[in-house]
mmCIF entry with sequence, helices, sheets and N, C-alpha, C, O atoms, coordinates in Angstrom:
data_MODEL
# 
_entry.id   MODEL 
# 
_entity.id                         1 
_entity.type                       polymer 
_entity.pdbx_number_of_molecules   1 
# 
_entity_poly.entity_id                      1 
_entity_poly.type                           'polypeptide(L)' 
_entity_poly.nstd_linkage                   no 
_entity_poly.nstd_monomer                   no 
_entity_poly.pdbx_seq_one_letter_code       MHFDIKDGKIWLQQNLNDQNPAEEVIAMGMERQDIVLGLQPPYKRPYTDYGVT 
_entity_poly.pdbx_seq_one_letter_code_can   MHFDIKDGKIWLQQNLNDQNPAEEVIAMGMERQDIVLGLQPPYKRPYTDYGVT 
_entity_poly.pdbx_strand_id                 A 
# 
loop_
_entity_poly_seq.entity_id 
_entity_poly_seq.num 
_entity_poly_seq.mon_id 
_entity_poly_seq.hetero 
1 1  MET n 
1 2  HIS n 
1 3  PHE n 
1 4  ASP n 
1 5  ILE n 
1 6  LYS n 
1 7  ASP n 
1 8  GLY n 
1 9  LYS n 
1 10 ILE n 
1 11 TRP n 
1 12 LEU n 
1 13 GLN n 
1 14 GLN n 
1 15 ASN n 
1 16 LEU n 
1 17 ASN n 
1 18 ASP n 
1 19 GLN n 
1 20 ASN n 
1 21 PRO n 
1 22 ALA n 
1 23 GLU n 
1 24 GLU n 
1 25 VAL n 
1 26 ILE n 
1 27 ALA n 
1 28 MET n 
1 29 GLY n 
1 30 MET n 
1 31 GLU n 
1 32 ARG n 
1 33 GLN n 
1 34 ASP n 
1 35 ILE n 
1 36 VAL n 
1 37 LEU n 
1 38 GLY n 
1 39 LEU n 
1 40 GLN n 
1 41 PRO n 
1 42 PRO n 
1 43 TYR n 
1 44 LYS n 
1 45 ARG n 
1 46 PRO n 
1 47 TYR n 
1 48 THR n 
1 49 ASP n 
1 50 TYR n 
1 51 GLY n 
1 52 VAL n 
1 53 THR n 
# 
_struct_asym.id          A 
_struct_asym.entity_id   1 
# 
loop_
_struct_conf.conf_type_id 
_struct_conf.id 
_struct_conf.pdbx_PDB_helix_id 
_struct_conf.beg_label_comp_id 
_struct_conf.beg_label_asym_id 
_struct_conf.beg_label_seq_id 
_struct_conf.pdbx_beg_PDB_ins_code 
_struct_conf.end_label_comp_id 
_struct_conf.end_label_asym_id 
_struct_conf.end_label_seq_id 
_struct_conf.pdbx_end_PDB_ins_code 
_struct_conf.beg_auth_comp_id 
_struct_conf.beg_auth_asym_id 
_struct_conf.beg_auth_seq_id 
_struct_conf.end_auth_comp_id 
_struct_conf.end_auth_asym_id 
_struct_conf.end_auth_seq_id 
_struct_conf.pdbx_PDB_helix_class 
_struct_conf.details 
_struct_conf.pdbx_PDB_helix_length 
HELX_P HELX_P1 AA1 PRO A 21 ? ALA A 27 ? PRO A 21 ALA A 27 1 ? 7 
HELX_P HELX_P2 AA2 ARG A 32 ? ASP A 34 ? ARG A 32 ASP A 34 5 ? 3 
HELX_P HELX_P3 AA3 PRO A 42 ? TYR A 47 ? PRO A 42 TYR A 47 5 ? 6 
# 
_struct_conf_type.id          HELX_P 
_struct_conf_type.criteria    ? 
_struct_conf_type.reference   ? 
# 
_struct_sheet.id               AA1 
_struct_sheet.type             ? 
_struct_sheet.number_strands   3 
_struct_sheet.details          ? 
# 
loop_
_struct_sheet_order.sheet_id 
_struct_sheet_order.range_id_1 
_struct_sheet_order.range_id_2 
_struct_sheet_order.offset 
_struct_sheet_order.sense 
AA1 1 2 ? anti-parallel 
AA1 2 3 ? parallel      
# 
loop_
_struct_sheet_range.sheet_id 
_struct_sheet_range.id 
_struct_sheet_range.beg_label_comp_id 
_struct_sheet_range.beg_label_asym_id 
_struct_sheet_range.beg_label_seq_id 
_struct_sheet_range.pdbx_beg_PDB_ins_code 
_struct_sheet_range.end_label_comp_id 
_struct_sheet_range.end_label_asym_id 
_struct_sheet_range.end_label_seq_id 
_struct_sheet_range.pdbx_end_PDB_ins_code 
_struct_sheet_range.beg_auth_comp_id 
_struct_sheet_range.beg_auth_asym_id 
_struct_sheet_range.beg_auth_seq_id 
_struct_sheet_range.end_auth_comp_id 
_struct_sheet_range.end_auth_asym_id 
_struct_sheet_range.end_auth_seq_id 
AA1 1 HIS A 2  ? LYS A 6  ? HIS A 2  LYS A 6  
AA1 2 LYS A 9  ? GLN A 14 ? LYS A 9  GLN A 14 
AA1 3 ILE A 35 ? VAL A 36 ? ILE A 35 VAL A 36 
# 
loop_
_atom_site.group_PDB 
_atom_site.id 
_atom_site.type_symbol 
_atom_site.label_atom_id 
_atom_site.label_alt_id 
_atom_site.label_comp_id 
_atom_site.label_asym_id 
_atom_site.label_entity_id 
_atom_site.label_seq_id 
_atom_site.pdbx_PDB_ins_code 
_atom_site.Cartn_x 
_atom_site.Cartn_y 
_atom_site.Cartn_z 
_atom_site.occupancy 
_atom_site.B_iso_or_equiv 
_atom_site.pdbx_formal_charge 
_atom_site.auth_seq_id 
_atom_site.auth_comp_id 
_atom_site.auth_asym_id 
_atom_site.auth_atom_id 
_atom_site.pdbx_PDB_model_num 
ATOM 1   N N  . MET A 1 1  ? 257.822 54.789 55.246 1.00 0.00 ? 1  MET A N  1 
ATOM 2   C CA . MET A 1 1  ? 257.986 53.434 54.824 1.00 0.00 ? 1  MET A CA 1 
ATOM 3   C C  . MET A 1 1  ? 259.344 53.104 54.277 1.00 0.00 ? 1  MET A C  1 
ATOM 4   O O  . MET A 1 1  ? 260.009 53.860 53.569 1.00 0.00 ? 1  MET A O  1 
ATOM 5   N N  . HIS A 1 2  ? 259.693 51.902 54.675 1.00 0.00 ? 2  HIS A N  1 
ATOM 6   C CA . HIS A 1 2  ? 260.996 51.468 54.203 1.00 0.00 ? 2  HIS A CA 1 
ATOM 7   C C  . HIS A 1 2  ? 260.853 50.008 53.741 1.00 0.00 ? 2  HIS A C  1 
ATOM 8   O O  . HIS A 1 2  ? 260.432 49.171 54.539 1.00 0.00 ? 2  HIS A O  1 
ATOM 9   N N  . PHE A 1 3  ? 261.192 49.666 52.470 1.00 0.00 ? 3  PHE A N  1 
ATOM 10  C CA . PHE A 1 3  ? 261.022 48.334 51.894 1.00 0.00 ? 3  PHE A CA 1 
ATOM 11  C C  . PHE A 1 3  ? 262.470 47.930 51.425 1.00 0.00 ? 3  PHE A C  1 
ATOM 12  O O  . PHE A 1 3  ? 263.267 48.765 50.999 1.00 0.00 ? 3  PHE A O  1 
ATOM 13  N N  . ASP A 1 4  ? 262.734 46.663 51.528 1.00 0.00 ? 4  ASP A N  1 
ATOM 14  C CA . ASP A 1 4  ? 263.910 46.087 50.876 1.00 0.00 ? 4  ASP A CA 1 
ATOM 15  C C  . ASP A 1 4  ? 263.452 44.922 50.084 1.00 0.00 ? 4  ASP A C  1 
ATOM 16  O O  . ASP A 1 4  ? 262.385 44.388 50.388 1.00 0.00 ? 4  ASP A O  1 
ATOM 17  N N  . ILE A 1 5  ? 264.201 44.455 49.040 1.00 0.00 ? 5  ILE A N  1 
ATOM 18  C CA . ILE A 1 5  ? 264.004 43.278 48.343 1.00 0.00 ? 5  ILE A CA 1 
ATOM 19  C C  . ILE A 1 5  ? 265.200 42.377 48.614 1.00 0.00 ? 5  ILE A C  1 
ATOM 20  O O  . ILE A 1 5  ? 266.345 42.730 48.333 1.00 0.00 ? 5  ILE A O  1 
ATOM 21  N N  . LYS A 1 6  ? 264.906 41.210 49.163 1.00 0.00 ? 6  LYS A N  1 
ATOM 22  C CA . LYS A 1 6  ? 265.960 40.337 49.508 1.00 0.00 ? 6  LYS A CA 1 
ATOM 23  C C  . LYS A 1 6  ? 265.436 38.898 48.996 1.00 0.00 ? 6  LYS A C  1 
ATOM 24  O O  . LYS A 1 6  ? 264.334 38.437 49.296 1.00 0.00 ? 6  LYS A O  1 
ATOM 25  N N  . ASP A 1 7  ? 266.364 38.277 48.201 1.00 0.00 ? 7  ASP A N  1 
ATOM 26  C CA . ASP A 1 7  ? 266.112 36.910 47.771 1.00 0.00 ? 7  ASP A CA 1 
ATOM 27  C C  . ASP A 1 7  ? 264.717 36.783 47.180 1.00 0.00 ? 7  ASP A C  1 
ATOM 28  O O  . ASP A 1 7  ? 264.045 35.766 47.353 1.00 0.00 ? 7  ASP A O  1 
ATOM 29  N N  . GLY A 1 8  ? 264.260 37.900 46.435 1.00 0.00 ? 8  GLY A N  1 
ATOM 30  C CA . GLY A 1 8  ? 263.024 37.824 45.675 1.00 0.00 ? 8  GLY A CA 1 
ATOM 31  C C  . GLY A 1 8  ? 261.774 38.084 46.597 1.00 0.00 ? 8  GLY A C  1 
ATOM 32  O O  . GLY A 1 8  ? 260.657 37.798 46.167 1.00 0.00 ? 8  GLY A O  1 
ATOM 33  N N  . LYS A 1 9  ? 261.920 38.567 47.731 1.00 0.00 ? 9  LYS A N  1 
ATOM 34  C CA . LYS A 1 9  ? 260.837 38.741 48.631 1.00 0.00 ? 9  LYS A CA 1 
ATOM 35  C C  . LYS A 1 9  ? 260.882 40.262 49.013 1.00 0.00 ? 9  LYS A C  1 
ATOM 36  O O  . LYS A 1 9  ? 261.927 40.913 49.034 1.00 0.00 ? 9  LYS A O  1 
ATOM 37  N N  . ILE A 1 10 ? 259.706 40.735 49.298 1.00 0.00 ? 10 ILE A N  1 
ATOM 38  C CA . ILE A 1 10 ? 259.663 42.283 49.702 1.00 0.00 ? 10 ILE A CA 1 
ATOM 39  C C  . ILE A 1 10 ? 259.651 42.226 51.250 1.00 0.00 ? 10 ILE A C  1 
ATOM 40  O O  . ILE A 1 10 ? 258.834 41.556 51.882 1.00 0.00 ? 10 ILE A O  1 
ATOM 41  N N  . TRP A 1 11 ? 260.582 42.950 51.784 1.00 0.00 ? 11 TRP A N  1 
ATOM 42  C CA . TRP A 1 11 ? 260.703 43.042 53.343 1.00 0.00 ? 11 TRP A CA 1 
ATOM 43  C C  . TRP A 1 11 ? 260.099 44.485 53.597 1.00 0.00 ? 11 TRP A C  1 
ATOM 44  O O  . TRP A 1 11 ? 260.469 45.509 53.022 1.00 0.00 ? 11 TRP A O  1 
ATOM 45  N N  . LEU A 1 12 ? 259.213 44.399 54.454 1.00 0.00 ? 12 LEU A N  1 
ATOM 46  C CA . LEU A 1 12 ? 258.676 45.844 54.979 1.00 0.00 ? 12 LEU A CA 1 
ATOM 47  C C  . LEU A 1 12 ? 259.428 46.002 56.364 1.00 0.00 ? 12 LEU A C  1 
ATOM 48  O O  . LEU A 1 12 ? 259.178 45.326 57.362 1.00 0.00 ? 12 LEU A O  1 
ATOM 49  N N  . GLN A 1 13 ? 260.398 47.007 56.275 1.00 0.00 ? 13 GLN A N  1 
ATOM 50  C CA . GLN A 1 13 ? 261.301 47.137 57.381 1.00 0.00 ? 13 GLN A CA 1 
ATOM 51  C C  . GLN A 1 13 ? 260.699 48.235 58.328 1.00 0.00 ? 13 GLN A C  1 
ATOM 52  O O  . GLN A 1 13 ? 260.948 48.107 59.527 1.00 0.00 ? 13 GLN A O  1 
ATOM 53  N N  . GLN A 1 14 ? 260.005 49.202 57.960 1.00 0.00 ? 14 GLN A N  1 
ATOM 54  C CA . GLN A 1 14 ? 259.508 50.192 58.744 1.00 0.00 ? 14 GLN A CA 1 
ATOM 55  C C  . GLN A 1 14 ? 258.196 50.911 58.105 1.00 0.00 ? 14 GLN A C  1 
ATOM 56  O O  . GLN A 1 14 ? 258.136 51.182 56.905 1.00 0.00 ? 14 GLN A O  1 
ATOM 57  N N  . ASN A 1 15 ? 257.222 51.175 58.966 1.00 0.00 ? 15 ASN A N  1 
ATOM 58  C CA . ASN A 1 15 ? 255.879 51.804 58.524 1.00 0.00 ? 15 ASN A CA 1 
ATOM 59  C C  . ASN A 1 15 ? 255.573 52.775 59.605 1.00 0.00 ? 15 ASN A C  1 
ATOM 60  O O  . ASN A 1 15 ? 255.183 52.346 60.690 1.00 0.00 ? 15 ASN A O  1 
ATOM 61  N N  . LEU A 1 16 ? 255.717 54.040 59.400 1.00 0.00 ? 16 LEU A N  1 
ATOM 62  C CA . LEU A 1 16 ? 255.295 54.978 60.416 1.00 0.00 ? 16 LEU A CA 1 
ATOM 63  C C  . LEU A 1 16 ? 254.061 55.818 60.070 1.00 0.00 ? 16 LEU A C  1 
ATOM 64  O O  . LEU A 1 16 ? 253.930 56.999 60.392 1.00 0.00 ? 16 LEU A O  1 
ATOM 65  N N  . ASN A 1 17 ? 253.179 55.101 59.390 1.00 0.00 ? 17 ASN A N  1 
ATOM 66  C CA . ASN A 1 17 ? 251.877 55.703 59.116 1.00 0.00 ? 17 ASN A CA 1 
ATOM 67  C C  . ASN A 1 17 ? 250.681 54.688 59.348 1.00 0.00 ? 17 ASN A C  1 
ATOM 68  O O  . ASN A 1 17 ? 250.902 53.548 59.755 1.00 0.00 ? 17 ASN A O  1 
ATOM 69  N N  . ASP A 1 18 ? 249.481 55.126 59.088 1.00 0.00 ? 18 ASP A N  1 
ATOM 70  C CA . ASP A 1 18 ? 248.331 54.368 59.370 1.00 0.00 ? 18 ASP A CA 1 
ATOM 71  C C  . ASP A 1 18 ? 247.929 53.345 58.255 1.00 0.00 ? 18 ASP A C  1 
ATOM 72  O O  . ASP A 1 18 ? 247.025 52.526 58.425 1.00 0.00 ? 18 ASP A O  1 
ATOM 73  N N  . GLN A 1 19 ? 248.615 53.441 57.178 1.00 0.00 ? 19 GLN A N  1 
ATOM 74  C CA . GLN A 1 19 ? 248.250 52.529 56.126 1.00 0.00 ? 19 GLN A CA 1 
ATOM 75  C C  . GLN A 1 19 ? 248.976 51.271 56.196 1.00 0.00 ? 19 GLN A C  1 
ATOM 76  O O  . GLN A 1 19 ? 249.998 51.155 56.874 1.00 0.00 ? 19 GLN A O  1 
ATOM 77  N N  . ASN A 1 20 ? 248.415 50.222 55.435 1.00 0.00 ? 20 ASN A N  1 
ATOM 78  C CA . ASN A 1 20 ? 249.016 48.857 55.459 1.00 0.00 ? 20 ASN A CA 1 
ATOM 79  C C  . ASN A 1 20 ? 249.612 48.684 53.986 1.00 0.00 ? 20 ASN A C  1 
ATOM 80  O O  . ASN A 1 20 ? 248.904 48.364 53.031 1.00 0.00 ? 20 ASN A O  1 
ATOM 81  N N  . PRO A 1 21 ? 250.913 48.914 53.902 1.00 0.00 ? 21 PRO A N  1 
ATOM 82  C CA . PRO A 1 21 ? 251.387 48.847 52.552 1.00 0.00 ? 21 PRO A CA 1 
ATOM 83  C C  . PRO A 1 21 ? 251.584 47.366 52.087 1.00 0.00 ? 21 PRO A C  1 
ATOM 84  O O  . PRO A 1 21 ? 251.684 47.117 50.885 1.00 0.00 ? 21 PRO A O  1 
ATOM 85  N N  . ALA A 1 22 ? 251.637 46.437 52.981 1.00 0.00 ? 22 ALA A N  1 
ATOM 86  C CA . ALA A 1 22 ? 251.777 45.090 52.635 1.00 0.00 ? 22 ALA A CA 1 
ATOM 87  C C  . ALA A 1 22 ? 250.459 44.729 51.849 1.00 0.00 ? 22 ALA A C  1 
ATOM 88  O O  . ALA A 1 22 ? 250.521 44.108 50.788 1.00 0.00 ? 22 ALA A O  1 
ATOM 89  N N  . GLU A 1 23 ? 249.391 45.094 52.342 1.00 0.00 ? 23 GLU A N  1 
ATOM 90  C CA . GLU A 1 23 ? 248.036 44.736 51.692 1.00 0.00 ? 23 GLU A CA 1 
ATOM 91  C C  . GLU A 1 23 ? 247.966 45.462 50.313 1.00 0.00 ? 23 GLU A C  1 
ATOM 92  O O  . GLU A 1 23 ? 247.467 44.880 49.350 1.00 0.00 ? 23 GLU A O  1 
ATOM 93  N N  . GLU A 1 24 ? 248.450 46.699 50.211 1.00 0.00 ? 24 GLU A N  1 
ATOM 94  C CA . GLU A 1 24 ? 248.474 47.309 49.027 1.00 0.00 ? 24 GLU A CA 1 
ATOM 95  C C  . GLU A 1 24 ? 249.335 46.621 47.864 1.00 0.00 ? 24 GLU A C  1 
ATOM 96  O O  . GLU A 1 24 ? 248.962 46.629 46.691 1.00 0.00 ? 24 GLU A O  1 
ATOM 97  N N  . VAL A 1 25 ? 250.502 46.035 48.297 1.00 0.00 ? 25 VAL A N  1 
ATOM 98  C CA . VAL A 1 25 ? 251.352 45.277 47.418 1.00 0.00 ? 25 VAL A CA 1 
ATOM 99  C C  . VAL A 1 25 ? 250.565 43.903 46.987 1.00 0.00 ? 25 VAL A C  1 
ATOM 100 O O  . VAL A 1 25 ? 250.668 43.397 45.870 1.00 0.00 ? 25 VAL A O  1 
ATOM 101 N N  . ILE A 1 26 ? 249.856 43.444 47.931 1.00 0.00 ? 26 ILE A N  1 
ATOM 102 C CA . ILE A 1 26 ? 249.066 42.110 47.524 1.00 0.00 ? 26 ILE A CA 1 
ATOM 103 C C  . ILE A 1 26 ? 248.034 42.497 46.543 1.00 0.00 ? 26 ILE A C  1 
ATOM 104 O O  . ILE A 1 26 ? 247.772 41.743 45.605 1.00 0.00 ? 26 ILE A O  1 
ATOM 105 N N  . ALA A 1 27 ? 247.377 43.731 46.717 1.00 0.00 ? 27 ALA A N  1 
ATOM 106 C CA . ALA A 1 27 ? 246.320 44.107 45.779 1.00 0.00 ? 27 ALA A CA 1 
ATOM 107 C C  . ALA A 1 27 ? 247.034 44.322 44.354 1.00 0.00 ? 27 ALA A C  1 
ATOM 108 O O  . ALA A 1 27 ? 246.382 44.182 43.319 1.00 0.00 ? 27 ALA A O  1 
ATOM 109 N N  . MET A 1 28 ? 248.223 44.624 44.337 1.00 0.00 ? 28 MET A N  1 
ATOM 110 C CA . MET A 1 28 ? 248.930 44.810 43.091 1.00 0.00 ? 28 MET A CA 1 
ATOM 111 C C  . MET A 1 28 ? 249.343 43.398 42.368 1.00 0.00 ? 28 MET A C  1 
ATOM 112 O O  . MET A 1 28 ? 249.821 43.367 41.233 1.00 0.00 ? 28 MET A O  1 
ATOM 113 N N  . GLY A 1 29 ? 249.132 42.397 43.055 1.00 0.00 ? 29 GLY A N  1 
ATOM 114 C CA . GLY A 1 29 ? 249.448 40.982 42.457 1.00 0.00 ? 29 GLY A CA 1 
ATOM 115 C C  . GLY A 1 29 ? 250.605 40.184 43.119 1.00 0.00 ? 29 GLY A C  1 
ATOM 116 O O  . GLY A 1 29 ? 250.951 39.110 42.628 1.00 0.00 ? 29 GLY A O  1 
ATOM 117 N N  . MET A 1 30 ? 251.160 40.647 44.135 1.00 0.00 ? 30 MET A N  1 
ATOM 118 C CA . MET A 1 30 ? 252.245 39.996 44.962 1.00 0.00 ? 30 MET A CA 1 
ATOM 119 C C  . MET A 1 30 ? 251.645 38.906 45.805 1.00 0.00 ? 30 MET A C  1 
ATOM 120 O O  . MET A 1 30 ? 250.587 39.104 46.402 1.00 0.00 ? 30 MET A O  1 
ATOM 121 N N  . GLU A 1 31 ? 252.291 37.757 45.872 1.00 0.00 ? 31 GLU A N  1 
ATOM 122 C CA . GLU A 1 31 ? 251.897 36.711 46.722 1.00 0.00 ? 31 GLU A CA 1 
ATOM 123 C C  . GLU A 1 31 ? 252.095 37.073 48.196 1.00 0.00 ? 31 GLU A C  1 
ATOM 124 O O  . GLU A 1 31 ? 253.119 37.679 48.512 1.00 0.00 ? 31 GLU A O  1 
ATOM 125 N N  . ARG A 1 32 ? 251.217 36.753 49.090 1.00 0.00 ? 32 ARG A N  1 
ATOM 126 C CA . ARG A 1 32 ? 251.309 37.095 50.557 1.00 0.00 ? 32 ARG A CA 1 
ATOM 127 C C  . ARG A 1 32 ? 252.602 36.389 51.229 1.00 0.00 ? 32 ARG A C  1 
ATOM 128 O O  . ARG A 1 32 ? 253.151 36.938 52.184 1.00 0.00 ? 32 ARG A O  1 
ATOM 129 N N  . GLN A 1 33 ? 253.058 35.211 50.733 1.00 0.00 ? 33 GLN A N  1 
ATOM 130 C CA . GLN A 1 33 ? 254.276 34.534 51.310 1.00 0.00 ? 33 GLN A CA 1 
ATOM 131 C C  . GLN A 1 33 ? 255.485 35.178 50.710 1.00 0.00 ? 33 GLN A C  1 
ATOM 132 O O  . GLN A 1 33 ? 256.591 34.822 51.118 1.00 0.00 ? 33 GLN A O  1 
ATOM 133 N N  . ASP A 1 34 ? 255.380 36.121 49.752 1.00 0.00 ? 34 ASP A N  1 
ATOM 134 C CA . ASP A 1 34 ? 256.573 36.892 49.267 1.00 0.00 ? 34 ASP A CA 1 
ATOM 135 C C  . ASP A 1 34 ? 256.802 38.178 49.916 1.00 0.00 ? 34 ASP A C  1 
ATOM 136 O O  . ASP A 1 34 ? 257.630 38.983 49.490 1.00 0.00 ? 34 ASP A O  1 
ATOM 137 N N  . ILE A 1 35 ? 256.000 38.396 51.046 1.00 0.00 ? 35 ILE A N  1 
ATOM 138 C CA . ILE A 1 35 ? 256.086 39.563 51.685 1.00 0.00 ? 35 ILE A CA 1 
ATOM 139 C C  . ILE A 1 35 ? 256.542 39.339 53.328 1.00 0.00 ? 35 ILE A C  1 
ATOM 140 O O  . ILE A 1 35 ? 255.776 38.780 54.113 1.00 0.00 ? 35 ILE A O  1 
ATOM 141 N N  . VAL A 1 36 ? 257.639 39.755 53.664 1.00 0.00 ? 36 VAL A N  1 
ATOM 142 C CA . VAL A 1 36 ? 258.083 39.565 54.991 1.00 0.00 ? 36 VAL A CA 1 
ATOM 143 C C  . VAL A 1 36 ? 257.950 40.807 55.852 1.00 0.00 ? 36 VAL A C  1 
ATOM 144 O O  . VAL A 1 36 ? 258.389 41.882 55.443 1.00 0.00 ? 36 VAL A O  1 
ATOM 145 N N  . LEU A 1 37 ? 257.386 40.696 56.979 1.00 0.00 ? 37 LEU A N  1 
ATOM 146 C CA . LEU A 1 37 ? 257.344 41.935 57.893 1.00 0.00 ? 37 LEU A CA 1 
ATOM 147 C C  . LEU A 1 37 ? 258.630 41.960 58.705 1.00 0.00 ? 37 LEU A C  1 
ATOM 148 O O  . LEU A 1 37 ? 258.698 41.445 59.821 1.00 0.00 ? 37 LEU A O  1 
ATOM 149 N N  . GLY A 1 38 ? 259.604 42.549 58.137 1.00 0.00 ? 38 GLY A N  1 
ATOM 150 C CA . GLY A 1 38 ? 260.893 42.721 58.745 1.00 0.00 ? 38 GLY A CA 1 
ATOM 151 C C  . GLY A 1 38 ? 260.927 43.494 60.005 1.00 0.00 ? 38 GLY A C  1 
ATOM 152 O O  . GLY A 1 38 ? 261.806 43.334 60.851 1.00 0.00 ? 38 GLY A O  1 
ATOM 153 N N  . LEU A 1 39 ? 259.876 44.403 60.121 1.00 0.00 ? 39 LEU A N  1 
ATOM 154 C CA . LEU A 1 39 ? 259.743 45.201 61.256 1.00 0.00 ? 39 LEU A CA 1 
ATOM 155 C C  . LEU A 1 39 ? 259.248 44.370 62.631 1.00 0.00 ? 39 LEU A C  1 
ATOM 156 O O  . LEU A 1 39 ? 259.272 44.859 63.760 1.00 0.00 ? 39 LEU A O  1 
ATOM 157 N N  . GLN A 1 40 ? 258.836 43.132 62.330 1.00 0.00 ? 40 GLN A N  1 
ATOM 158 C CA . GLN A 1 40 ? 258.473 42.315 63.491 1.00 0.00 ? 40 GLN A CA 1 
ATOM 159 C C  . GLN A 1 40 ? 259.723 41.434 63.845 1.00 0.00 ? 40 GLN A C  1 
ATOM 160 O O  . GLN A 1 40 ? 260.517 41.137 62.953 1.00 0.00 ? 40 GLN A O  1 
ATOM 161 N N  . PRO A 1 41 ? 259.894 41.039 65.057 1.00 0.00 ? 41 PRO A N  1 
ATOM 162 C CA . PRO A 1 41 ? 260.962 40.218 65.441 1.00 0.00 ? 41 PRO A CA 1 
ATOM 163 C C  . PRO A 1 41 ? 260.785 38.766 64.824 1.00 0.00 ? 41 PRO A C  1 
ATOM 164 O O  . PRO A 1 41 ? 259.672 38.267 64.652 1.00 0.00 ? 41 PRO A O  1 
ATOM 165 N N  . PRO A 1 42 ? 261.822 38.213 64.548 1.00 0.00 ? 42 PRO A N  1 
ATOM 166 C CA . PRO A 1 42 ? 261.758 36.863 63.835 1.00 0.00 ? 42 PRO A CA 1 
ATOM 167 C C  . PRO A 1 42 ? 260.735 35.925 64.540 1.00 0.00 ? 42 PRO A C  1 
ATOM 168 O O  . PRO A 1 42 ? 259.921 35.279 63.880 1.00 0.00 ? 42 PRO A O  1 
ATOM 169 N N  . TYR A 1 43 ? 260.795 35.867 65.878 1.00 0.00 ? 43 TYR A N  1 
ATOM 170 C CA . TYR A 1 43 ? 259.942 34.913 66.609 1.00 0.00 ? 43 TYR A CA 1 
ATOM 171 C C  . TYR A 1 43 ? 258.542 35.223 66.491 1.00 0.00 ? 43 TYR A C  1 
ATOM 172 O O  . TYR A 1 43 ? 257.770 34.318 66.807 1.00 0.00 ? 43 TYR A O  1 
ATOM 173 N N  . LYS A 1 44 ? 257.996 36.445 66.054 1.00 0.00 ? 44 LYS A N  1 
ATOM 174 C CA . LYS A 1 44 ? 256.733 36.686 65.791 1.00 0.00 ? 44 LYS A CA 1 
ATOM 175 C C  . LYS A 1 44 ? 256.231 36.489 64.349 1.00 0.00 ? 44 LYS A C  1 
ATOM 176 O O  . LYS A 1 44 ? 255.039 36.376 64.063 1.00 0.00 ? 44 LYS A O  1 
ATOM 177 N N  . ARG A 1 45 ? 257.238 36.458 63.475 1.00 0.00 ? 45 ARG A N  1 
ATOM 178 C CA . ARG A 1 45 ? 256.786 36.343 62.014 1.00 0.00 ? 45 ARG A CA 1 
ATOM 179 C C  . ARG A 1 45 ? 256.043 35.084 61.576 1.00 0.00 ? 45 ARG A C  1 
ATOM 180 O O  . ARG A 1 45 ? 255.317 35.154 60.584 1.00 0.00 ? 45 ARG A O  1 
ATOM 181 N N  . PRO A 1 46 ? 256.173 33.950 62.239 1.00 0.00 ? 46 PRO A N  1 
ATOM 182 C CA . PRO A 1 46 ? 255.294 32.736 61.975 1.00 0.00 ? 46 PRO A CA 1 
ATOM 183 C C  . PRO A 1 46 ? 253.880 33.004 62.267 1.00 0.00 ? 46 PRO A C  1 
ATOM 184 O O  . PRO A 1 46 ? 253.019 32.342 61.687 1.00 0.00 ? 46 PRO A O  1 
ATOM 185 N N  . TYR A 1 47 ? 253.515 34.048 63.240 1.00 0.00 ? 47 TYR A N  1 
ATOM 186 C CA . TYR A 1 47 ? 252.216 34.264 63.574 1.00 0.00 ? 47 TYR A CA 1 
ATOM 187 C C  . TYR A 1 47 ? 251.397 35.273 62.676 1.00 0.00 ? 47 TYR A C  1 
ATOM 188 O O  . TYR A 1 47 ? 250.209 35.548 62.843 1.00 0.00 ? 47 TYR A O  1 
ATOM 189 N N  . THR A 1 48 ? 252.202 35.765 61.726 1.00 0.00 ? 48 THR A N  1 
ATOM 190 C CA . THR A 1 48 ? 251.558 36.752 60.886 1.00 0.00 ? 48 THR A CA 1 
ATOM 191 C C  . THR A 1 48 ? 250.991 35.967 59.610 1.00 0.00 ? 48 THR A C  1 
ATOM 192 O O  . THR A 1 48 ? 251.257 34.786 59.389 1.00 0.00 ? 48 THR A O  1 
ATOM 193 N N  . ASP A 1 49 ? 250.247 36.700 58.865 1.00 0.00 ? 49 ASP A N  1 
ATOM 194 C CA . ASP A 1 49 ? 249.733 36.038 57.657 1.00 0.00 ? 49 ASP A CA 1 
ATOM 195 C C  . ASP A 1 49 ? 250.740 36.262 56.399 1.00 0.00 ? 49 ASP A C  1 
ATOM 196 O O  . ASP A 1 49 ? 250.306 36.183 55.250 1.00 0.00 ? 49 ASP A O  1 
ATOM 197 N N  . TYR A 1 50 ? 251.999 36.523 56.652 1.00 0.00 ? 50 TYR A N  1 
ATOM 198 C CA . TYR A 1 50 ? 252.902 36.875 55.615 1.00 0.00 ? 50 TYR A CA 1 
ATOM 199 C C  . TYR A 1 50 ? 254.047 35.836 55.667 1.00 0.00 ? 50 TYR A C  1 
ATOM 200 O O  . TYR A 1 50 ? 254.060 34.888 56.452 1.00 0.00 ? 50 TYR A O  1 
ATOM 201 N N  . GLY A 1 51 ? 254.929 36.084 54.825 1.00 0.00 ? 51 GLY A N  1 
ATOM 202 C CA . GLY A 1 51 ? 256.158 35.117 54.620 1.00 0.00 ? 51 GLY A CA 1 
ATOM 203 C C  . GLY A 1 51 ? 256.980 35.109 55.820 1.00 0.00 ? 51 GLY A C  1 
ATOM 204 O O  . GLY A 1 51 ? 257.008 36.062 56.599 1.00 0.00 ? 51 GLY A O  1 
ATOM 205 N N  . VAL A 1 52 ? 257.654 34.033 55.974 1.00 0.00 ? 52 VAL A N  1 
ATOM 206 C CA . VAL A 1 52 ? 258.711 33.835 56.993 1.00 0.00 ? 52 VAL A CA 1 
ATOM 207 C C  . VAL A 1 52 ? 259.999 33.376 56.413 1.00 0.00 ? 52 VAL A C  1 
ATOM 208 O O  . VAL A 1 52 ? 260.014 32.464 55.587 1.00 0.00 ? 52 VAL A O  1 
ATOM 209 N N  . THR A 1 53 ? 261.029 33.945 56.794 1.00 0.00 ? 53 THR A N  1 
ATOM 210 C CA . THR A 1 53 ? 262.363 33.379 56.386 1.00 0.00 ? 53 THR A CA 1 
ATOM 211 C C  . THR A 1 53 ? 263.243 33.180 57.543 1.00 0.00 ? 53 THR A C  1 
ATOM 212 O O  . THR A 1 53 ? 264.375 32.723 57.386 1.00 0.00 ? 53 THR A O  1 
# 
């Protein structure tokens, strides 16, 4: 897994396992819109349930 923190948002850059770390971060109290799936191309991000920048 590779995470970055940019402008107060958590960016999931890489996930090479079968777990969903974004959902684990949400379970810890982070807002869904504050997580960006950086591993997805920018044109796909609006179709996810996560943040978009």
